[in-house]
N, C-alpha and C positions, 0 to 999 in steps of 0.2 A: 167123966166129963169129956165131952166130945168137942173138939175144937173145929170151928168152921173154917174151912180153907177159903180164903178170899183171893180172888184173882185180881191182881192190880191192873187197872186199865192203863195201858201204855198209849199215850197220845203220839201219833206220828206227826212230825212237823213236815209241812210241805217243803219241798226242795226250793230253796231261794235262788232266784235268778236275777241278774241285773238287766235292767232295760237297756236298750240300745242307746237311749239318750244319756243314761248314767255312764255307760261305757265311753261314749263320745266325750262327755265332760271330763272324765278321768284322763283320757288321752290328751285332751286339750290342756289340762293342768300340767301334765308331765312335759308336754312340748314347750309350753310357756316357761316352765321352771328351767328347762334345759337352755332355752334361748337367753333368758335373763341371766342365768348363771354364767354362760359363756361370755357374754358381754362384760359382766362385772369382773370376771377373772382377767379378761383382756385389758381392761382399762387400769386395773390395779397391778398388773404384771410389770408395767413400765415404770412404776414408782421406784425411785431410788432410795437409798438410805439417807439418814440425816447427815448433816455436815456438808463439807465442800464437795461439790459435784465433780465427777470425773468427766473428762472430755476425751475423745479419741486422740487429740494432740497431747494431752498430759499423759495418757497411757503410753504413747509412742516414746515420750521422753523417758519414762520409767523403764521401758524395754531397752532403750539404748544404754542406760545406766547399768542395768543387769548384764548386758552383753559385755560392757567394759570390765565389770567386776569379776565375771565368770572365770577368766583365764588364771588369775592369781589366787582363786579361792580354794579352800580345802574341799575334799570329796563331799563331805556332809553339806557344806555351804553351797557347792555346785548343785547338789540334789535339791536343796531348798530354793535356790535361784531358778532352777529348771521348772519346778512346780509353780513358782510365782510368775514366771514368764507365761506358762500355759494359762494360768488364771487371768492374767492381763490380756492375753490375746482373745480369750473367750469373752471377757468384759467388753473389749473393743468391738468385737463382732456384734454383741448384743446392742451396744449403743448405736452402731451404724446401720443395723437392719431394723427398720421401723415396721411394726406390724400394721397391716392395712385393716382398719376397723370399719371400713365402709359397709361391707356386707353384714357384719355383726350388728352394727349400729342400726342399719335399716330394719333388720329382723327385730331388734329390741324395740324400736319405735312402734312396730306393728302390734306387739303383744304386751308391752309394759303396762298400759292403762288397765287392761283386763286383769293381768296378773296382780297388779297393785290393789285393785278393788277387791278381788277375791281373797287376798291374803292380808288385807289391812295395812299395806305398806304406804307410808306417807312420802310426800315430796322431800321432806327433810331427811328421811332415812336414805333415799337415793342420793341426795346431795352429800351426805356424810361419807358415802362410798365413792365420791368423785364423779358421779354422773353429772354432766354439765346441765346448766339451766336450759340451754338451747335445745338439747336433746330431749329433756323432759317436756318442754313446751311442744315440740313436734309430736311427742307421744300423747299429748293431751293431759298430762299430769300437772296440776297447778298447786300452788301453795294452799289454796282454800280447801278445807275438808269437804269431801263429797257427802 
């Protein structure tokens, strides 16, 4: 019994290449995602914690109290007070230095509508993340479903 040897036909697939249009759209999507992400990070970075809000003045009062307690404190307590003082000074710096959102907001307004349409992001989703109604209006994003 002779077996017939069959050669299996191997189909070669053509090398796939992306069109320049496809590459441009991918680059646009990455750029828009980066811009939208930076803006959302910036506006949420300033959000404080729940409860009574700290002010630079209230922080200064706490620092004065720490300085008064420091001399009579034990070594461990002085260590804790030193760290607390560092934390308060950093918090005061954060509160007094306001981030300028002008450029980030301008870039966001330019790309937000395109980004939202391509990714199915609604007006309500942006509002949930604290994007102001005025900024969304300038970006051309409305409450009505497109």
